[in-house]
VEXVO-497942 format. One record per residue (C-alpha): residue number from 1; residue in one letter; x, y, z. Coordinates in nm, 4 decimals. Each point is the difference from the previous one (the first is absolute). Layout:
<sites>
SITE pos code       xx       yy       zz
SITE NUM    a        X        Y        Z
...
</sites>
This chain:
<sites>
SITE pos code       xx       yy       zz
SITE   1    m   0.0057  -0.0072   0.0034
SITE   2    p   0.2701   0.2638   0.0787
SITE   3    r   0.1657  -0.0630  -0.3366
SITE   4    i  -0.3285   0.0509  -0.1776
SITE   5    l  -0.0618   0.3165   0.1931
SITE   6    l   0.3497   0.1276  -0.0862
SITE   7    a  -0.0563  -0.0598  -0.3618
SITE   8    l  -0.3265   0.1789   0.0094
SITE   9    l   0.1706   0.2777   0.1633
SITE  10    g   0.2726   0.0079  -0.2639
SITE  11    m  -0.2682   0.0083  -0.2772
SITE  12    t  -0.1682   0.2978   0.1598
SITE  13    f   0.3177   0.1839   0.0276
SITE  14    c   0.0827  -0.0478  -0.3690
SITE  15    a  -0.3431   0.1220  -0.1010
SITE  16    v   0.0312   0.3120   0.2021
SITE  17    a   0.3615   0.0576  -0.0974
SITE  18    s  -0.1044   0.0126  -0.3727
SITE  19    a  -0.3196   0.1867   0.0365
SITE  20    a  -0.0471   0.3335  -0.1629
SITE  21    t  -0.1159   0.3186   0.1434
SITE  22    v  -0.2899   0.1228  -0.2221
SITE  23    e   0.0077   0.3809  -0.0491
SITE  24    k  -0.2883   0.1808  -0.1525
SITE  25    l   0.0502   0.3612  -0.1325
SITE  26    t  -0.1374   0.2298  -0.2843
SITE  27    i   0.1950   0.1279  -0.2893
SITE  28    d  -0.1560   0.2392  -0.2571
SITE  29    g  -0.3322  -0.0919   0.1639
SITE  30    k   0.0337  -0.3752  -0.0788
SITE  31    a   0.0081  -0.2588   0.2810
SITE  32    v   0.3546  -0.1586   0.0165
SITE  33    t   0.0753  -0.3354   0.1911
SITE  34    v   0.3570  -0.0749   0.0936
SITE  35    k   0.1311  -0.3299   0.1541
SITE  36    v   0.3190   0.0963   0.2001
SITE  37    p   0.2396  -0.2906   0.0933
SITE  38    e   0.1329  -0.0154   0.3520
SITE  39    k   0.3649   0.0606  -0.1487
SITE  40    a   0.0515   0.1180  -0.3576
SITE  41    a   0.2231  -0.2027  -0.2241
SITE  42    p   0.3083   0.1703  -0.1183
SITE  43    g  -0.0781   0.2567  -0.2826
SITE  44    k  -0.3607   0.0103   0.1326
SITE  45    p  -0.1736  -0.1924  -0.2848
SITE  46    w  -0.3674   0.0399  -0.0558
SITE  47    l  -0.2816  -0.1480  -0.1908
SITE  48    w  -0.2443   0.2459  -0.1575
SITE  49    v  -0.3381  -0.1605  -0.0810
SITE  50    g  -0.1876   0.1546  -0.2922
SITE  51    e  -0.3372  -0.1192   0.0957
SITE  52    f  -0.1592  -0.2501   0.2473
SITE  53    g   0.2308   0.0620   0.2844
SITE  54    g  -0.0036  -0.2925   0.2459
SITE  55    h  -0.1475  -0.2473  -0.2531
SITE  56    l   0.3336  -0.1969  -0.0205
SITE  57    k   0.0318   0.0062   0.3813
SITE  58    t   0.2379  -0.2900   0.0293
SITE  59    l   0.2391   0.1581  -0.2405
SITE  60    e  -0.0256   0.3353   0.1644
SITE  61    d   0.0579  -0.1366   0.3354
SITE  62    g   0.2935  -0.2133  -0.1107
SITE  63    l   0.1571   0.3077  -0.1313
SITE  64    v  -0.0506   0.1814   0.3216
SITE  65    a   0.1604  -0.2793   0.1853
SITE  66    q   0.3102   0.0446  -0.2258
SITE  67    g  -0.0031   0.3812   0.0998
SITE  68    w  -0.2025   0.1550  -0.2944
SITE  69    h  -0.2509   0.2668   0.0308
SITE  70    v  -0.3294  -0.0556  -0.2002
SITE  71    v  -0.1857   0.3052  -0.1200
SITE  72    y  -0.3482   0.0353  -0.1661
SITE  73    v  -0.1291   0.3301  -0.1183
SITE  74    g  -0.3770  -0.0035  -0.0672
SITE  75    v  -0.0776   0.1669  -0.3415
SITE  76    s  -0.2439  -0.2568  -0.1142
SITE  77    n  -0.1902   0.0503  -0.3279
SITE  78    q   0.2747   0.2430  -0.1400
SITE  79    f   0.1615  -0.2741  -0.2222
SITE  80    g   0.3578   0.1357   0.0165
SITE  81    s  -0.1123   0.3364  -0.1244
SITE  82    a   0.2014   0.3222   0.0342
SITE  83    r  -0.2194   0.0831   0.3021
SITE  84    s   0.0987  -0.3230   0.1841
SITE  85    m   0.3661   0.0511  -0.0906
SITE  86    a  -0.0063   0.3456   0.1468
SITE  87    t  -0.1107  -0.1604   0.3313
SITE  88    w   0.2791  -0.2630  -0.0334
SITE  89    e   0.2533   0.2709  -0.0572
SITE  90    k  -0.0995   0.1447   0.3412
SITE  91    a   0.0097  -0.3497   0.1606
SITE  92    y   0.3404  -0.0534  -0.1430
SITE  93    e   0.1253   0.3172   0.1637
SITE  94    e  -0.1429  -0.1093   0.3236
SITE  95    f   0.1435  -0.3539   0.0068
SITE  96    h   0.3379   0.0696  -0.1734
SITE  97    g   0.0437   0.3656   0.0415
SITE  98    k  -0.0894   0.0347   0.3702
SITE  99    r   0.0135  -0.3618   0.1354
SITE 100    g   0.3112  -0.1146  -0.1867
SITE 101    l  -0.1352  -0.3119  -0.1619
SITE 102    s   0.1648  -0.1364  -0.3011
SITE 103    a   0.0029   0.2204  -0.3067
SITE 104    k  -0.1073  -0.3021  -0.1869
SITE 105    p  -0.3146  -0.1660   0.1351
SITE 106    a  -0.1136  -0.3503  -0.1390
SITE 107    l  -0.3415   0.0702  -0.1665
SITE 108    l  -0.2878  -0.2587   0.0251
SITE 109    g  -0.2745   0.0225  -0.2741
SITE 110    i  -0.2881  -0.2380   0.0958
SITE 111    s  -0.2590  -0.0118  -0.2679
SITE 112    r  -0.0928   0.3605  -0.0670
SITE 113    g   0.2877   0.1075   0.2169
SITE 114    g   0.2206  -0.0731  -0.3028
SITE 115    l  -0.1173   0.3277  -0.1541
SITE 116    y   0.1446   0.2004   0.2884
SITE 117    v   0.3326  -0.1755   0.0281
SITE 118    n   0.0616   0.0172  -0.3735
SITE 119    a  -0.0955   0.3710  -0.0055
SITE 120    w   0.2454   0.0563   0.2720
SITE 121    a   0.2871  -0.1913  -0.1723
SITE 122    r  -0.0585   0.1967  -0.3093
SITE 123    l   0.0301   0.3236   0.1968
SITE 124    h   0.2809  -0.1007   0.2215
SITE 125    p   0.1952  -0.3000  -0.1344
SITE 126    d   0.2860   0.1116   0.2439
SITE 127    r  -0.2301  -0.0355   0.2958
SITE 128    v  -0.0967  -0.3696  -0.0257
SITE 129    s   0.1898  -0.3134   0.0870
SITE 130    v  -0.2648  -0.2537  -0.1014
SITE 131    l  -0.3106   0.0035  -0.2086
SITE 132    y  -0.2165  -0.2926   0.1214
SITE 133    l  -0.3073  -0.0535  -0.1896
SITE 134    d  -0.2549  -0.2536   0.1502
SITE 135    n  -0.2576  -0.0766  -0.2518
SITE 136    g   0.0645   0.3626  -0.0829
SITE 137    v  -0.2079   0.2173  -0.2210
SITE 138    c   0.2399   0.1689  -0.2645
SITE 139    d  -0.2403   0.0767  -0.2858
SITE 140    i  -0.3302   0.1758   0.0596
SITE 141    r  -0.1333  -0.1248  -0.3084
SITE 142    s   0.0058  -0.3546   0.1606
SITE 143    w  -0.1257   0.1219   0.3348
SITE 144    p  -0.2203   0.1796   0.0764
SITE 145    g  -0.0755   0.0352  -0.3714
SITE 146    g  -0.0650  -0.3641  -0.0517
SITE 147    f   0.0905   0.0326  -0.3813
SITE 148    q   0.1148  -0.2764  -0.2349
SITE 149    l   0.3844  -0.0012  -0.0203
SITE 150    n   0.1950  -0.3254  -0.0062
SITE 151    a  -0.2530  -0.1137   0.2450
SITE 152    k  -0.3182   0.1486   0.1419
SITE 153    g  -0.0353   0.0605   0.3685
SITE 154    k  -0.3280   0.0488   0.1847
SITE 155    g   0.0597   0.3721   0.0475
SITE 156    s  -0.1937   0.2329   0.2311
SITE 157    a  -0.2553   0.2438  -0.1548
SITE 158    n  -0.0233   0.2076   0.3272
SITE 159    d   0.3789   0.0257   0.0306
SITE 160    w   0.0361   0.0833  -0.3652
SITE 161    k  -0.2333   0.2898   0.0350
SITE 162    l   0.1872   0.1086   0.3052
SITE 163    y   0.3341  -0.0145  -0.1882
SITE 164    k  -0.1324   0.1936  -0.2843
SITE 165    t  -0.1180   0.2714   0.2457
SITE 166    e   0.3252   0.0069   0.1886
SITE 167    f   0.2061   0.0556  -0.3172
SITE 168    g  -0.2448   0.2152  -0.1666
SITE 169    f  -0.0887  -0.2099  -0.3035
SITE 170    a  -0.3467   0.0502  -0.1503
SITE 171    t  -0.0092  -0.3361  -0.1968
SITE 172    d   0.1146  -0.3542  -0.0018
SITE 173    d   0.1956   0.0743  -0.3376
SITE 174    e   0.1712   0.2999   0.1677
SITE 175    a   0.1075  -0.1973   0.3080
SITE 176    k   0.1285  -0.2861  -0.2070
SITE 177    a   0.1994   0.2306  -0.2239
SITE 178    k   0.1530   0.2330   0.2569
SITE 179    s   0.0709  -0.2327   0.2792
SITE 180    l   0.3489  -0.1358   0.0462
SITE 181    q   0.0376  -0.3588  -0.0938
SITE 182    a   0.1281  -0.2730   0.2188
SITE 183    a   0.3938   0.0365  -0.0455
SITE 184    e   0.0017   0.3502  -0.1297
SITE 185    g   0.2464   0.2302   0.1789
SITE 186    l   0.1644  -0.2694   0.2130
SITE 187    l   0.3308  -0.0445  -0.1792
SITE 188    p   0.1717   0.2494   0.2256
SITE 189    a  -0.0835  -0.2280   0.2999
SITE 190    i   0.1836  -0.2840  -0.1664
SITE 191    k   0.2977   0.2206  -0.0544
SITE 192    a  -0.0129   0.1107   0.3663
SITE 193    g   0.0236  -0.3678   0.0849
SITE 194    v  -0.3441  -0.0444   0.1488
SITE 195    l  -0.0741  -0.3799   0.0670
SITE 196    l  -0.3412  -0.1018  -0.1365
SITE 197    i  -0.2007  -0.2823   0.1822
SITE 198    s  -0.3106  -0.1368  -0.1512
SITE 199    c  -0.2059  -0.2425   0.2101
SITE 200    h  -0.3026  -0.0896  -0.2214
SITE 201    g  -0.2605  -0.2537  -0.0762
SITE 202    t   0.0458  -0.1403  -0.3543
SITE 203    a  -0.3793  -0.0240  -0.0396
SITE 204    d  -0.1103   0.3418   0.1546
SITE 205    t  -0.3402   0.0791  -0.1480
SITE 206    v  -0.0126   0.3575   0.1665
SITE 207    v   0.3375   0.1351  -0.0747
SITE 208    p   0.1407  -0.2254  -0.2835
SITE 209    y   0.3780  -0.0497   0.0321
SITE 210    v   0.0673   0.0092  -0.3756
SITE 211    d  -0.1419   0.3548  -0.0273
SITE 212    n   0.1283   0.1457   0.3346
SITE 213    a   0.3034  -0.1154   0.1850
SITE 214    k   0.1423  -0.2063  -0.2889
SITE 215    t   0.0398   0.3103  -0.2140
SITE 216    v   0.2197   0.1609   0.2763
SITE 217    v   0.1916  -0.3314   0.0444
SITE 218    d   0.0715  -0.0183  -0.3583
SITE 219    l   0.1287   0.3550  -0.0109
SITE 220    w   0.2337  -0.0957   0.2961
SITE 221    e   0.1251  -0.3206  -0.1638
SITE 222    k   0.0567   0.1816  -0.3432
SITE 223    n   0.2030   0.2722   0.1603
SITE 224    g   0.2150  -0.2280   0.2411
SITE 225    g  -0.1908   0.0948   0.2997
SITE 226    r  -0.0057  -0.1956   0.3109
SITE 227    v  -0.3167  -0.2136   0.0327
SITE 228    k  -0.1318  -0.2591   0.2522
SITE 229    l  -0.3201  -0.1779  -0.0857
SITE 230    f  -0.2435  -0.1844   0.2222
SITE 231    p  -0.2567  -0.1632  -0.2277
SITE 232    k  -0.2942  -0.1761   0.1488
SITE 233    e  -0.1067  -0.2538  -0.2519
SITE 234    g  -0.3644   0.0003  -0.0627
SITE 235    g  -0.0486   0.2782   0.2573
SITE 236    d  -0.2701   0.2596  -0.0355
SITE 237    h   0.0041   0.3494   0.1306
SITE 238    h  -0.0516  -0.1090   0.3632
SITE 239    p   0.1801  -0.0781   0.2312
SITE 240    h   0.2880   0.2558  -0.0353
SITE 241    g   0.3439  -0.0767   0.1228
SITE 242    l   0.1256  -0.3609   0.0776
SITE 243    p  -0.1294  -0.2333   0.2586
SITE 244    n   0.3405   0.0203   0.1591
SITE 245    p   0.1454   0.3522  -0.0605
SITE 246    q   0.3480  -0.0912   0.1142
SITE 247    p   0.1476  -0.0180  -0.3497
SITE 248    l  -0.1390   0.3501  -0.0837
SITE 249    i   0.1341   0.1378   0.3352
SITE 250    e   0.3428  -0.1391  -0.0710
SITE 251    v   0.0094   0.1482  -0.3520
SITE 252    l  -0.1040   0.3465   0.1571
SITE 253    v   0.2351  -0.0092   0.2834
SITE 254    k   0.2896  -0.0940  -0.2240
SITE 255    s  -0.0840   0.2842  -0.2386
SITE 256    a   0.0324   0.2345   0.2839
SITE 257    n   0.3305  -0.1183   0.0924
</sites>
């Protein structure tokens, strides 16, 4: 019995030692959530989640246990627009400029979050260490548009309407013609040495890989960029991440070192 009790106490101590302090604040009028590690790793690495902060909880908590901060800025329904990036600029100033976190966060784009992380990588390729797309949206014609490309995703009529309003497009044709395509503007990120990670279901019916992350992967591979793929054979849009996130955590931690 004493041995069992000691073991349980040891398990409890480990859990507490790796637990994050969750800080909530407001930047540019938007809610921000930060998971703060007990002790920051050298260089103060951080994961910046484009959308759905906390969805990959085991991944986030695993990074926190390694001394990472995890940041989520709530700019939902802005689809990586200039307005959302203006908020991100202020968030970057807070976390890098004022708090001294790494100049190059790892970016996580879950589903529509891909639009935000790709937008930041286009604007600031020198302020990114990793571009991690997890069934990430990269082409708005595919999602939320739902138009036929190489494949045809389910789309989202309401989100497509919100997208056009956010960007000031009056018609579908204008939105399709003027929106950036998946890999457009990302070559400087390759030249800056950004590592691309794609974790994706090969049978995603919502955000088809072939029309989204694959286009970005092809650009990286064609131009000698660093790429790490985690394909889930036969996998659909959900669930995101991996059942055991340790391989992803290891790649991210290695990238920071």
